[in-house]
Structure formats: structure tokens, C-alpha cells
C-alpha positions in Angstrom: 2.2 224.9 -27.9 2.9 227.4 -24.9 5.9 227.0 -22.6 6.5 228.7 -19.4 9.6 229.2 -17.5 9.1 230.5 -13.8 12.0 231.3 -11.7 12.0 232.3 -8.1 13.9 235.3 -7.3 15.4 235.4 -3.7 14.2 238.3 -1.6 17.1 238.0 1.0 20.7 238.4 0.0 23.1 236.5 2.2 26.1 238.1 3.7 29.8 236.6 3.3 29.6 235.3 6.8 26.3 233.4 6.1 27.7 231.9 2.8 31.1 230.9 4.5 33.2 232.9 2.0 37.0 233.7 2.7 38.0 237.1 3.7 39.8 237.6 0.4 36.3 237.7 -1.3 35.5 240.8 0.8 38.7 242.3 -0.4 37.6 242.2 -3.8 34.5 243.9 -2.9 36.6 246.8 -1.3 38.3 247.3 -4.5 37.6 251.2 -5.8 37.3 250.3 -9.6 37.3 247.4 -12.0 35.7 244.5 -13.4 35.3 241.2 -11.3 34.6 238.1 -12.9 33.3 235.1 -11.0 33.5 231.8 -12.9 32.7 228.2 -12.3 30.2 225.2 -13.0 26.5 225.6 -12.8 25.3 225.5 -9.1 28.6 226.4 -7.6 27.4 229.7 -6.1 28.7 232.3 -8.6 25.5 234.5 -8.5 25.2 234.1 -4.7 28.7 235.3 -4.2 28.4 238.3 -6.6 25.0 239.2 -5.0 26.9 239.3 -1.6 29.6 241.3 -2.9 27.2 244.0 -4.6 25.2 244.1 -1.5 28.4 244.9 0.7 29.5 247.7 -2.0 25.7 248.8 -1.7 25.9 249.1 1.8 29.2 250.5 2.4 30.1 252.8 -0.4 28.4 255.3 -2.4 28.3 255.3 -6.2 26.8 253.6 -9.1 26.8 250.1 -9.7 26.0 248.5 -13.1 25.5 244.7 -13.5 24.9 242.9 -16.8 23.2 239.7 -16.0 21.6 236.7 -17.8 19.1 236.3 -16.1 18.9 238.6 -13.2 18.8 236.4 -10.1 18.8 238.8 -7.2 17.0 242.2 -7.2 19.3 245.1 -5.5 17.6 247.9 -4.0 19.3 251.3 -3.7 21.2 251.7 -0.3 24.2 253.9 -0.7 24.5 253.4 -4.3 22.5 253.6 -7.3 22.1 250.0 -8.6 21.3 249.4 -12.2 20.7 245.9 -13.5 20.4 245.0 -17.0 19.4 241.6 -18.4 20.9 240.5 -21.7 
């Protein structure tokens, strides 16, 4: 018996405005350091929110972003930051 699971990884990452997120979420992305935890039930937009935050940091700051994900749902290309994504 062989089982296959196929997931579509979105190519385009939506902005805060497109997602209708409150400005306070953008403020979290402007923090210079730290760990941000986004929690909620399945389908509530956690991964999409984090993808928008990472993309904002990647566009506006220079540095290194490390994500630890299960599974990787959005692939981030290097812009102003080096982005390393690890799947656990």
C-alpha cells in the first residue's frame, strides 16, 4: 500500500492590507529581536499571518530570518534578508 500526500505551496504572499490585519500585527514585525508565537485553531490564518510578517521583515530590514516549521507552507526568497526555513 502506497500513500501520497500532496500540498500546494502558494507562490504569492499576501500583504497585511490584503489580509485585513490590524496595524498592531505590523508593529510586531517591526520589533528588532525576539520570538513571535502566533497561535489559534486550524484554518484561522496563522501561517498566512506569519508569512506576511516574514515578508515585511524581508523587504524592509537586513539580517537573518530563521523559521522552524511543520510543514513549510510558504517559501520565502532572499530579498533584504537571508531566510533559512527548516521543516521539523
